[in-house]
All heavy atoms as an XYZ file, in Angstrom:
936
protein
N     138.004    195.235     67.587
C     137.331    196.019     68.611
C     138.229    197.218     68.959
O     139.367    197.057     69.370
C     137.057    195.138     69.839
C     136.482    195.899     71.006
S     136.300    194.894     72.496
C     134.685    194.231     72.228
N     137.690    198.382     68.810
C     138.439    199.622     69.039
C     138.881    199.779     70.494
O     139.990    200.224     70.765
C     137.583    200.820     68.613
C     138.322    202.118     68.589
C     139.435    202.158     67.542
O     139.280    201.550     66.466
O     140.466    202.787     67.822
N     138.025    199.416     71.429
C     138.368    199.535     72.851
C     139.552    198.646     73.184
O     140.444    199.042     73.934
C     137.141    199.193     73.729
C     136.185    200.363     73.787
C     137.528    198.784     75.119
C     136.723    201.583     74.513
N     139.584    197.428     72.643
C     140.702    196.527     72.913
C     142.009    197.155     72.447
O     143.014    197.113     73.167
C     140.498    195.169     72.243
C     141.586    194.162     72.630
C     141.465    192.864     71.885
C     140.348    192.050     72.470
N     140.244    190.707     71.875
N     142.019    197.761     71.280
C     143.226    198.429     70.779
C     143.644    199.557     71.708
O     144.830    199.761     71.958
C     143.001    198.966     69.363
C     142.947    197.895     68.315
C     142.733    198.497     66.933
C     142.560    197.415     65.889
N     142.296    197.972     64.567
N     142.668    200.286     72.240
C     142.959    201.373     73.183
C     143.588    200.854     74.467
O     144.522    201.456     75.001
C     141.684    202.154     73.522
O     141.177    202.785     72.382
N     143.082    199.748     74.977
C     143.632    199.164     76.201
C     145.056    198.668     75.948
O     145.963    198.912     76.754
C     142.731    198.026     76.743
C     143.408    197.278     77.881
C     141.384    198.579     77.182
N     145.270    198.001     74.826
C     146.612    197.511     74.484
C     147.577    198.683     74.313
O     148.710    198.641     74.806
C     146.554    196.617     73.228
C     145.815    195.315     73.566
C     147.955    196.332     72.687
C     145.445    194.466     72.372
N     147.124    199.751     73.684
C     147.955    200.948     73.543
C     148.291    201.526     74.910
O     149.443    201.913     75.172
C     147.240    202.005     72.673
O     147.049    201.457     71.362
C     148.045    203.286     72.577
N     147.320    201.577     75.812
C     147.565    202.089     77.162
C     148.572    201.212     77.911
O     149.464    201.728     78.598
C     146.251    202.176     77.939
N     148.457    199.902     77.766
C     149.427    199.003     78.393
C     150.832    199.256     77.844
O     151.805    199.320     78.600
C     149.026    197.537     78.190
C     147.821    197.058     79.003
C     147.358    195.693     78.511
C     148.145    197.018     80.486
N     150.933    199.438     76.531
C     152.231    199.751     75.919
C     152.779    201.081     76.425
O     153.983    201.215     76.676
C     152.130    199.779     74.399
C     151.895    198.421     73.767
O     151.248    198.317     72.743
N     152.413    197.367     74.358
N     151.908    202.064     76.596
C     152.337    203.389     77.047
C     152.908    203.376     78.467
O     153.760    204.207     78.795
C     151.189    204.394     76.947
C     150.877    204.780     75.514
C     149.645    205.666     75.398
O     148.823    205.756     76.313
N     149.506    206.319     74.257
N     152.451    202.443     79.282
C     153.013    202.355     80.634
C     154.195    201.392     80.690
O     154.726    201.108     81.760
C     151.953    201.995     81.696
C     151.352    200.615     81.437
C     150.891    203.075     81.786
C     150.530    200.075     82.604
N     154.592    200.896     79.530
C     155.807    200.094     79.455
C     155.629    198.603     79.342
O     156.616    197.865     79.351
N     154.410    198.105     79.242
C     154.189    196.673     79.087
C     154.403    196.313     77.613
O     153.784    196.908     76.735
C     152.773    196.258     79.542
C     152.562    194.762     79.364
C     152.528    196.671     80.990
N     155.286    195.344     77.388
C     155.637    194.967     76.018
C     155.609    193.455     75.859
O     155.615    192.714     76.844
C     157.046    195.467     75.688
C     157.206    196.958     75.757
C     158.649    197.388     75.520
O     159.550    196.523     75.537
O     158.861    198.596     75.327
N     155.640    193.024     74.625
C     155.717    191.600     74.318
C     156.932    191.006     75.011
O     158.005    191.606     75.045
C     155.802    191.387     72.815
N     156.745    189.839     75.605
C     157.833    189.146     76.273
C     157.992    189.484     77.743
O     158.766    188.844     78.450
N     157.273    190.486     78.236
C     157.380    190.877     79.647
C     156.711    189.852     80.558
O     155.877    189.057     80.130
C     156.701    192.229     79.898
C     157.525    193.409     79.438
O     158.701    193.215     79.062
O     156.980    194.533     79.445
N     157.066    189.928     81.842
C     156.379    189.208     82.899
C     155.675    190.260     83.736
O     156.310    191.196     84.214
C     157.367    188.404     83.763
O     158.004    187.433     82.932
C     156.659    187.710     84.919
N     154.353    190.101     83.909
C     153.548    191.113     84.585
C     152.726    190.457     85.685
O     152.063    189.446     85.460
C     152.601    191.813     83.570
C     151.743    192.840     84.259
C     153.394    192.442     82.445
N     152.787    191.054     86.879
C     151.955    190.619     88.000
C     150.761    191.562     88.078
O     150.936    192.778     88.178
C     152.747    190.670     89.312
C     151.965    190.409     90.607
C     151.415    188.996     90.637
C     152.851    190.662     91.806
N     149.562    190.999     88.011
C     148.344    191.808     87.984
C     147.423    191.400     89.129
O     147.068    190.226     89.271
C     147.588    191.625     86.640
C     146.268    192.373     86.659
C     148.442    192.059     85.476
N     147.072    192.376     89.946
C     146.019    192.204     90.942
C     144.992    193.267     90.597
O     145.296    194.452     90.635
C     146.558    192.384     92.355
C     145.536    192.106     93.404
N     144.966    190.862     93.571
C     144.979    192.898     94.335
C     144.105    190.912     94.565
N     144.084    192.137     95.045
N     143.805    192.856     90.212
C     142.895    193.801     89.584
C     141.499    193.780     90.178
O     141.118    192.877     90.908
C     142.799    193.481     88.094
O     142.213    192.205     87.919
N     140.761    194.781     89.771
C     139.330    194.877     90.039
C     138.667    194.790     88.666
O     138.958    195.584     87.775
C     139.024    196.222     90.709
C     137.549    196.425     90.996
O     136.701    195.699     90.431
O     137.238    197.330     91.777
N     137.798    193.847     88.490
C     137.178    193.611     87.185
C     136.150    194.659     86.783
O     135.658    194.644     85.659
C     136.519    192.226     87.166
O     137.478    191.228     87.371
N     135.825    195.563     87.689
C     134.809    196.575     87.400
C     135.175    197.413     86.182
O     134.331    197.671     85.314
C     134.586    197.483     88.619
O     134.290    196.672     89.749
C     133.451    198.455     88.387
N     136.425    197.832     86.083
C     136.850    198.638     84.938
C     136.756    197.838     83.644
O     136.321    198.366     82.616
C     138.267    199.168     85.134
C     138.789    200.069     84.012
C     137.896    201.289     83.802
C     140.216    200.496     84.306
N     137.118    196.575     83.672
C     137.006    195.724     82.479
C     135.550    195.612     82.041
O     135.250    195.620     80.849
C     137.588    194.343     82.742
N     134.648    195.530     82.997
C     133.218    195.453     82.682
C     132.759    196.731     81.985
O     132.065    196.680     80.976
C     132.416    195.211     83.970
C     130.937    195.055     83.750
S     130.512    193.498     82.977
C     129.630    192.722     84.286
N     133.196    197.865     82.505
C     132.806    199.148     81.905
C     133.418    199.329     80.521
O     132.735    199.740     79.581
C     133.228    200.300     82.802
C     132.415    200.418     84.049
C     132.850    201.615     84.859
N     132.259    201.563     86.179
C     132.755    202.158     87.224
N     133.855    202.885     87.131
N     132.166    202.061     88.392
N     134.719    199.090     80.410
C     135.401    199.300     79.131
C     134.873    198.393     78.030
O     134.665    198.824     76.898
C     136.915    199.073     79.291
C     137.694    200.138     80.020
C     139.134    199.679     80.222
C     137.660    201.459     79.262
N     134.684    197.129     78.366
C     134.263    196.165     77.344
C     132.765    196.192     77.080
O     132.298    195.594     76.113
C     134.672    194.754     77.763
O     133.967    194.346     78.928
N     132.028    196.888     77.963
C     130.562    196.919     77.859
C     129.994    195.495     77.794
O     129.072    195.197     77.039
C     130.122    197.752     76.657
C     130.548    199.195     76.797
C     130.078    200.039     75.646
C     130.463    201.469     75.962
N     131.036    202.194     74.912
N     130.593    194.632     78.586
C     130.217    193.220     78.605
C     128.896    192.995     79.317
O     128.501    193.766     80.188
C     131.309    192.407     79.299
O     132.521    192.510     78.607
N     128.261    191.907     78.956
C     126.996    191.530     79.574
C     127.219    190.677     80.828
O     126.292    190.460     81.592
C     126.139    190.755     78.577
N     128.454    190.179     81.025
C     128.733    189.322     82.180
C     130.163    189.552     82.663
O     131.015    190.047     81.924
C     128.570    187.845     81.798
O     129.612    187.452     80.916
N     130.394    189.157     83.910
C     131.741    189.254     84.467
C     132.700    188.342     83.713
O     133.847    188.709     83.474
C     131.735    188.896     85.957
C     131.054    189.938     86.775
C     129.830    189.828     87.373
C     131.540    191.241     87.082
N     129.525    191.006     88.036
C     130.558    191.881     87.877
C     132.696    191.948     86.765
C     130.706    193.179     88.353
C     132.855    193.244     87.249
C     131.869    193.833     88.035
N     132.233    187.168     83.322
C     133.073    186.236     82.572
C     133.543    186.876     81.269
O     134.732    186.834     80.926
C     132.314    184.937     82.289
C     133.076    183.886     81.478
C     134.327    183.419     82.202
C     132.160    182.709     81.177
N     132.638    187.487     80.562
C     132.967    188.153     79.304
C     133.949    189.312     79.532
O     134.907    189.484     78.780
C     131.677    188.666     78.656
C     131.842    189.210     77.266
C     130.504    189.675     76.701
O     129.510    188.930     76.819
O     130.465    190.789     76.154
N     133.734    190.082     80.584
C     134.633    191.204     80.900
C     136.032    190.711     81.234
O     137.036    191.287     80.801
C     134.071    192.016     82.061
N     136.112    189.625     81.998
C     137.414    189.077     82.347
C     138.109    188.442     81.154
O     139.339    188.495     81.043
C     137.292    188.101     83.509
C     137.065    188.833     84.808
O     137.742    189.807     85.100
N     136.100    188.384     85.583
N     137.356    187.866     80.264
C     137.950    187.361     79.013
C     138.548    188.514     78.212
O     139.632    188.394     77.653
C     136.911    186.621     78.176
C     136.641    185.239     78.667
C     135.752    184.481     77.708
N     135.552    183.133     78.206
C     134.486    182.410     77.985
N     133.511    182.893     77.236
N     134.384    181.199     78.462
N     137.821    189.620     78.157
C     138.310    190.809     77.472
C     139.650    191.246     78.073
O     140.618    191.488     77.358
C     137.273    191.937     77.581
C     137.788    193.290     77.186
C     137.871    193.649     75.850
C     138.190    194.203     78.152
C     138.363    194.897     75.478
C     138.664    195.450     77.796
C     138.757    195.798     76.446
N     139.711    191.327     79.408
C     140.930    191.757     80.075
C     142.071    190.770     79.811
O     143.193    191.161     79.511
C     140.693    191.908     81.585
C     141.877    192.483     82.308
S     141.541    193.181     83.959
C     140.500    192.001     84.746
N     141.773    189.479     79.876
C     142.803    188.470     79.627
C     143.296    188.554     78.182
O     144.494    188.462     77.927
C     142.288    187.072     79.942
C     143.387    186.019     79.837
C     142.957    184.681     80.379
O     141.993    184.568     81.136
N     143.674    183.640     80.008
N     142.388    188.752     77.245
C     142.786    188.878     75.841
C     143.676    190.097     75.625
O     144.622    190.042     74.842
C     141.548    188.963     74.943
C     140.813    187.646     74.820
C     139.455    187.785     74.140
O     139.085    188.919     73.716
O     138.754    186.768     74.043
N     143.384    191.202     76.311
C     144.236    192.399     76.196
C     145.651    192.093     76.663
O     146.629    192.457     75.996
C     143.641    193.562     76.986
S     142.132    194.255     76.272
N     145.772    191.417     77.802
C     147.107    191.051     78.292
C     147.761    190.029     77.366
O     148.955    190.126     77.070
C     147.044    190.510     79.720
C     146.989    191.589     80.752
C     145.819    191.871     81.424
C     148.117    192.344     81.052
C     145.762    192.881     82.378
C     148.077    193.358     81.993
C     146.895    193.627     82.659
N     146.987    189.066     76.911
C     147.521    188.033     76.025
C     148.090    188.648     74.751
O     149.201    188.323     74.332
C     146.423    187.022     75.699
C     146.901    185.837     74.909
C     145.858    184.733     74.831
O     144.874    184.749     75.592
O     146.048    183.848     73.994
N     147.352    189.557     74.148
C     147.821    190.195     72.915
C     149.006    191.115     73.173
O     149.899    191.236     72.333
C     146.678    190.943     72.238
C     145.654    189.996     71.637
C     144.516    190.704     70.923
O     144.738    191.808     70.386
O     143.402    190.145     70.925
N     149.028    191.776     74.320
C     150.137    192.672     74.652
C     151.409    191.894     74.967
O     152.489    192.238     74.479
C     149.771    193.567     75.856
O     148.583    194.296     75.542
C     150.889    194.543     76.170
N     151.304    190.839     75.764
C     152.473    190.086     76.206
C     152.996    189.126     75.148
O     154.185    188.803     75.137
C     152.152    189.316     77.495
C     151.813    190.182     78.706
C     151.316    189.320     79.858
C     153.011    191.015     79.118
N     152.120    188.659     74.275
C     152.540    187.731     73.231
C     152.912    186.363     73.790
O     152.767    186.087     74.979
N     153.428    185.512     72.915
C     153.706    184.122     73.293
C     154.924    183.981     74.204
O     155.092    182.942     74.831
C     153.854    183.203     72.064
C     152.558    183.152     71.276
C     155.002    183.640     71.183
N     155.756    184.980     74.285
C     156.919    184.912     75.167
C     156.674    185.571     76.526
O     157.503    185.480     77.422
C     158.133    185.574     74.499
C     158.560    184.901     73.211
C     159.002    183.458     73.428
O     159.691    183.150     74.381
N     158.580    182.573     72.546
N     155.542    186.235     76.684
C     155.240    186.925     77.930
C     154.561    186.023     78.942
O     154.069    184.943     78.615
N     154.533    186.501     80.180
C     153.913    185.738     81.269
C     153.030    186.665     82.095
O     153.459    187.738     82.502
C     154.987    185.125     82.188
O     155.871    184.317     81.410
C     154.351    184.273     83.279
N     151.811    186.226     82.339
C     150.876    186.937     83.208
C     150.805    186.180     84.532
O     150.608    184.963     84.538
C     149.490    186.989     82.569
C     148.379    187.611     83.401
C     148.648    189.097     83.618
C     147.033    187.400     82.725
N     150.989    186.886     85.637
C     150.923    186.280     86.966
C     149.819    186.983     87.755
O     149.708    188.206     87.718
C     152.263    186.424     87.711
C     153.398    185.796     86.909
C     152.180    185.803     89.108
C     154.780    186.088     87.462
N     149.012    186.180     88.436
C     147.942    186.733     89.284
C     147.960    186.024     90.637
O     148.302    184.845     90.725
C     146.545    186.574     88.630
C     146.434    187.362     87.343
C     146.203    185.120     88.401
N     147.599    186.733     91.708
C     147.484    186.067     93.009
C     146.247    185.176     93.018
O     145.215    185.533     92.444
C     147.335    187.228     93.987
C     146.742    188.331     93.174
C     147.274    188.153     91.777
N     146.374    184.013     93.611
C     145.224    183.111     93.755
C     145.084    182.722     95.234
O     144.901    181.564     95.571
C     145.378    181.863     92.857
O     146.635    181.227     93.116
C     145.283    182.220     91.387
N     145.179    183.724     96.082
C     145.151    183.505     97.519
C     143.806    182.916     97.963
O     142.753    183.260     97.415
C     145.360    184.807     98.288
C     146.639    185.547     97.959
C     146.819    186.828     98.422
C     147.648    184.985     97.191
C     147.979    187.529     98.150
C     148.816    185.676     96.904
C     148.977    186.959     97.388
N     143.885    182.040     98.963
C     142.701    181.470     99.576
C     143.007    181.288    101.059
O     143.967    180.618    101.412
C     142.329    180.135     98.923
C     141.037    179.585     99.467
O     140.926    179.294    100.654
N     140.051    179.422     98.595
N     142.184    181.887    101.908
C     142.455    181.913    103.341
C     141.764    180.795    104.121
O     141.893    180.732    105.348
C     142.059    183.287    103.902
C     142.770    184.400    103.179
C     142.108    185.160    102.218
C     144.108    184.674    103.417
C     142.768    186.171    101.525
C     144.782    185.678    102.731
C     144.104    186.421    101.791
O     144.756    187.412    101.106
N     141.060    179.903    103.447
C     140.328    178.844    104.143
C     141.252    177.864    104.861
O     140.858    177.252    105.856
C     139.423    178.085    103.178
C     138.210    178.896    102.788
O     137.856    179.857    103.466
N     137.584    178.531    101.688
N     142.471    177.684    104.371
C     143.428    176.792    105.023
C     143.687    177.255    106.463
O     143.865    176.436    107.365
C     144.736    176.763    104.217
C     145.731    175.744    104.682
C     145.546    174.399    104.397
C     146.853    176.128    105.394
C     146.465    173.455    104.826
C     147.786    175.196    105.823
C     147.593    173.851    105.539
N     143.666    178.572    106.676
C     143.866    179.136    108.021
C     142.703    178.793    108.948
O     142.839    178.869    110.171
C     144.002    180.657    107.952
S     145.378    181.225    106.965
N     141.582    178.431    108.363
C     140.390    178.083    109.136
C     140.236    176.571    109.278
O     139.179    176.082    109.667
C     139.149    178.663    108.461
C     139.172    180.177    108.349
C     138.019    180.671    107.510
C     138.148    182.170    107.275
N     137.129    182.655    106.333
N     141.287    175.821    108.882
C     141.262    174.365    109.026
C     140.653    173.617    107.858
O     140.472    172.407    107.929
N     140.328    174.310    106.796
C     139.751    173.645    105.628
C     140.877    173.130    104.729
O     141.939    173.743    104.644
C     138.838    174.596    104.864
C     137.635    175.022    105.679
C     136.709    175.918    104.912
C     135.538    176.324    105.797
N     134.655    177.270    105.117
N     140.637    172.011    104.056
C     141.706    171.451    103.222
C     141.989    172.311    101.985
O     141.096    172.976    101.456
C     141.167    170.086    102.803
C     139.697    170.173    102.980
C     139.443    171.191    104.059
N     143.233    172.280    101.566
C     143.653    172.945    100.330
C     143.843    171.872     99.278
O     144.602    170.919     99.475
C     144.971    173.690    100.557
C     145.586    174.227     99.289
C     145.085    175.361     98.678
C     146.678    173.595     98.701
C     145.646    175.863     97.511
C     147.243    174.086     97.538
C     146.729    175.217     96.949
O     147.290    175.710     95.794
N     143.119    171.989     98.170
C     143.262    171.076     97.043
C     143.842    171.896     95.897
O     143.158    172.757     95.336
C     141.914    170.437     96.642
C     142.100    169.501     95.462
C     141.298    169.716     97.830
N     145.091    171.637     95.606
C     145.840    172.469     94.664
C     145.098    172.711     93.343
O     145.064    173.829     92.842
C     147.207    171.829     94.396
C     148.054    172.625     93.474
N     148.685    173.785     93.860
C     148.353    172.444     92.175
C     149.341    174.288     92.832
N     149.159    173.490     91.803
N     144.513    171.686     92.799
C     143.867    171.792     91.490
C     142.521    172.502     91.506
O     142.071    172.991     90.466
C     143.670    170.393     90.866
C     144.951    169.641     90.604
C     145.566    169.010     91.852
O     144.874    168.872     92.889
O     146.761    168.688     91.796
N     141.866    172.559     92.657
C     140.495    173.079     92.639
C     140.165    174.156     93.676
O     139.099    174.767     93.562
C     139.509    171.921     92.810
O     139.718    171.273     94.051
N     141.017    174.387     94.651
C     140.717    175.433     95.620
C     140.701    176.774     94.896
O     141.684    177.148     94.256
C     141.752    175.447     96.765
O     141.657    174.194     97.472
C     141.487    176.590     97.732
N     139.588    177.487     94.946
C     139.468    178.723     94.157
C     140.246    179.894     94.752
O     140.560    179.919     95.938
C     137.969    179.015     94.192
C     137.507    178.414     95.475
C     138.359    177.191     95.681
N     140.511    180.835     93.898
C     141.069    182.111     94.341
C     139.972    182.880     95.058
O     138.827    182.896     94.616
C     141.548    182.922     93.137
O     141.874    184.237     93.527
N     140.337    183.525     96.149
C     139.383    184.365     96.868
C     139.694    185.844     96.685
O     139.125    186.676     97.380
C     139.407    184.023     98.368
C     138.871    182.661     98.679
C     138.919    182.369    100.168
O     139.800    182.828    100.892
N     137.958    181.575    100.631
N     140.582    186.168     95.749
C     140.994    187.565     95.595
C     140.649    188.125     94.214
O     141.360    188.968     93.685
C     142.498    187.755     95.921
C     142.745    187.540     97.396
C     143.372    186.840     95.082
N     139.559    187.688     93.671
C     139.073    188.312     92.453
C     138.639    187.354     91.367
O     139.139    186.241     91.246
N     137.700    187.837     90.582
C     137.173    187.050     89.475
C     138.213    186.840     88.378
O     138.280    185.778     87.773
C     135.945    187.751     88.890
C     134.748    187.908     89.821
C     133.703    188.823     89.198
C     134.164    186.561     90.164
N     139.027    187.861     88.134
C     140.038    187.740     87.087
C     141.092    186.699     87.466
O     141.468    185.861     86.660
C     140.694    189.095     86.804
C     141.706    189.047     85.692
C     141.329    188.727     84.400
C     143.041    189.324     85.941
C     142.254    188.683     83.372
C     143.973    189.298     84.925
C     143.581    188.962     83.631
N     141.529    186.730     88.718
C     142.536    185.754     89.139
C     141.979    184.330     89.090
O     142.693    183.388     88.744
C     143.079    186.081     90.534
O     142.086    185.972     91.513
N     140.711    184.165     89.399
C     140.082    182.842     89.311
C     140.014    182.379     87.859
O     140.241    181.209     87.559
C     138.695    182.873     89.968
C     137.945    181.570     89.902
C     138.580    180.412     90.666
O     139.626    180.572     91.325
O     138.010    179.302     90.587
N     139.713    183.292     86.965
C     139.664    182.922     85.548
C     141.036    182.479     85.046
O     141.155    181.473     84.356
C     139.166    184.083     84.694
C     139.168    183.730     83.215
C     138.486    184.773     82.396
O     137.383    185.188     82.733
N     139.118    185.197     81.334
N     142.070    183.222     85.398
C     143.423    182.840     84.972
C     143.805    181.505     85.604
O     144.379    180.637     84.949
C     144.454    183.941     85.313
C     145.873    183.473     85.016
C     144.142    185.219     84.532
N     143.460    181.306     86.869
C     143.760    180.029     87.536
C     143.162    178.855     86.775
O     143.768    177.803     86.638
C     143.225    180.024     88.980
C     143.548    178.718     89.732
C     142.768    178.603     91.026
N     141.362    178.331     90.840
C     140.834    177.131     90.575
N     141.599    176.078     90.427
N     139.523    176.984     90.430
N     141.953    179.028     86.254
C     141.262    177.952     85.544
C     141.745    177.756     84.102
O     141.432    176.744     83.492
C     139.761    178.235     85.512
C     139.085    178.080     86.853
C     137.614    178.397     86.693
C     136.827    178.170     87.936
N     135.402    178.483     87.708
N     142.491    178.700     83.575
C     142.982    178.594     82.197
C     143.881    177.366     82.098
O     144.787    177.190     82.901
C     143.764    179.858     81.820
C     144.122    179.918     80.357
O     144.713    178.941     79.832
O     143.840    180.947     79.721
N     143.635    176.487     81.132
C     144.447    175.262     81.022
C     145.925    175.537     80.751
O     146.754    174.661     80.958
C     143.803    174.490     79.871
C     142.915    175.439     79.172
C     142.581    176.544     80.125
N     146.267    176.743     80.350
C     147.675    177.089     80.104
C     148.369    177.604     81.359
O     149.576    177.830     81.359
C     147.757    178.153     79.005
C     147.171    177.677     77.678
C     147.015    178.814     76.710
N     145.983    179.735     77.202
C     145.650    180.866     76.609
N     146.267    181.248     75.510
N     144.706    181.637     77.108
N     147.625    177.788     82.440
C     148.178    178.368     83.668
C     148.758    177.297     84.585
O     148.269    176.172     84.643
C     147.095    179.148     84.406
N     149.785    177.704     85.308
C     150.382    176.879     86.352
C     150.210    177.621     87.671
O     150.356    178.842     87.719
C     151.869    176.662     86.086
C     152.228    175.937     84.793
C     153.735    175.931     84.602
C     151.692    174.512     84.834
N     149.926    176.863     88.724
C     149.717    177.474     90.045
C     150.831    177.050     90.987
O     151.219    175.881     91.025
C     148.375    177.013     90.605
C     147.958    177.734     91.869
C     146.623    177.234     92.353
N     146.018    178.166     93.296
C     144.853    177.948     93.885
N     144.172    176.851     93.615
N     144.366    178.825     94.723
N     151.326    178.000     91.758
C     152.371    177.680     92.732
C     151.767    176.854     93.869
O     150.566    176.910     94.133
C     153.016    178.956     93.259
O     152.088    179.736     93.978
N     152.613    176.090     94.537
C     152.165    175.189     95.599
C     152.252    175.867     96.956
O     153.234    175.718     97.688
C     153.003    173.904     95.610
C     152.724    173.012     94.449
C     153.556    173.014     93.347
C     151.612    172.182     94.446
C     153.298    172.202     92.270
C     151.346    171.357     93.365
C     152.189    171.371     92.276
N     151.242    176.636     97.301
C     151.151    177.239     98.630
C     149.675    177.282     99.002
O     148.859    177.780     98.227
C     151.749    178.654     98.647
C     151.979    179.156    100.022
N     150.957    179.623    100.820
C     153.103    179.240    100.756
C     151.448    179.988    101.990
N     152.750    179.768    101.982
N     149.312    176.764    100.167
C     147.889    176.656    100.509
C     147.191    177.980    100.800
O     145.968    178.035    100.802
C     147.898    175.765    101.752
C     149.239    175.976    102.354
C     150.173    176.194    101.190
N     147.953    179.059    101.012
C     147.344    180.352    101.312
C     147.707    181.381    100.242
O     146.842    181.988     99.632
C     147.772    180.870    102.706
C     147.462    179.833    103.775
C     147.081    182.194    103.030
C     148.205    180.037    105.077
N     148.990    181.567    100.022
C     149.476    182.631     99.142
C     150.019    182.090     97.814
O     151.182    182.295     97.475
C     150.535    183.473     99.865
C     150.011    184.148    101.084
C     150.496    183.838    102.339
C     149.000    185.098    100.987
C     150.009    184.460    103.476
C     148.498    185.725    102.118
C     149.004    185.400    103.365
N     149.183    181.416     97.069
C     149.602    180.888     95.771
C     149.417    181.941     94.681
O     148.691    182.921     94.836
C     148.794    179.639     95.421
O     147.415    179.959     95.299
N     150.103    181.710     93.588
C     149.991    182.546     92.390
C     149.786    181.625     91.199
O     150.276    180.498     91.185
C     151.269    183.364     92.157
C     151.456    184.477     93.143
C     152.042    184.242     94.377
C     151.033    185.766     92.835
C     152.216    185.270     95.290
C     151.202    186.796     93.748
C     151.798    186.550     94.977
N     149.061    182.116     90.203
C     148.927    181.392     88.945
C     149.630    182.199     87.869
O     149.533    183.433     87.844
C     147.459    181.193     88.575
N     150.337    181.509     87.006
C     150.997    182.193     85.897
C     150.589    181.516     84.608
O     150.424    180.301     84.550
C     152.518    182.179     86.058
O     153.004    180.863     86.002
N     150.408    182.337     83.593
C     150.004    181.810     82.301
C     150.958    182.343     81.230
O     151.227    183.539     81.164
C     148.571    182.224     81.975
N     151.494    181.420     80.466
C     152.270    181.764     79.276
C     151.338    181.449     78.124
O     150.867    180.333     77.974
C     153.560    180.942     79.209
C     154.425    181.235     80.428
C     154.302    181.232     77.910
C     155.637    180.362     80.567
N     151.050    182.443     77.329
C     149.986    182.324     76.338
C     150.442    181.694     75.033
O     150.419    182.303     73.979
C     149.334    183.683     76.111
C     148.685    184.203     77.353
C     149.144    185.352     77.974
C     147.630    183.538     77.932
C     148.554    185.839     79.115
C     147.021    184.006     79.086
C     147.488    185.170     79.668
N     150.864    180.451     75.152
C     151.201    179.667     73.968
C     149.886    179.240     73.342
O     149.015    178.701     74.032
C     152.046    178.438     74.355
C     152.320    177.575     73.139
C     153.333    178.883     75.019
N     149.702    179.508     72.064
C     148.438    179.126     71.424
C     148.158    177.629     71.609
O     149.061    176.806     71.504
C     148.667    179.447     69.955
C     149.750    180.488     69.960
C     150.622    180.154     71.140
N     146.928    177.316     71.941
C     146.522    175.924     72.093
C     145.090    175.775     71.648
O     144.376    176.746     71.457
C     146.662    175.480     73.554
O     145.647    176.063     74.334
N     144.644    174.538     71.532
C     143.257    174.297     71.130
C     142.288    174.681     72.240
O     141.116    174.869     72.014
C     143.070    172.828     70.759
O     143.391    172.015     71.865
N     142.789    174.829     73.479
C     141.945    175.189     74.620
C     141.965    176.691     74.861
O     141.469    177.155     75.862
C     142.422    174.487     75.889
C     142.263    173.008     75.798
O     141.431    172.506     75.067
N     143.091    172.276     76.535
N     142.544    177.445     73.959
C     142.696    178.880     74.127
C     141.351    179.563     74.313
O     140.369    179.202     73.689
C     143.418    179.473     72.925
O     143.644    180.835     73.114
N     141.329    180.539     75.206
C     140.087    181.287     75.471
C     139.809    182.219     74.307
O     140.635    182.861     73.778
C     140.218    182.090     76.777
C     140.299    181.129     77.950
C     139.033    183.009     76.966
C     140.531    181.798     79.266
């Protein structure tokens, strides 16, 4: 896909390289436009694949998975409480390769893209 190569080139041009650790807080709208995807899920997969290919197996992608419901008295369930700060962060949180920090409000998910049978 030509667009994917363009996005990876742009990431490289701003200094993102294989083996880096990158914190991303994003708006999926641009991914939807660039990938010409039919769904948000597809657009976010496109964005994740761009980071995965850019960072390689030694790189780490980190996204915020904040959820403010704990402040309202609702329980926090580490494995299933969703991210409230974006579709992309929720997708990374659900990736079986991702680990989530233990904080009921300001958690982060990080994914090291080691190839697996569950790979997106």
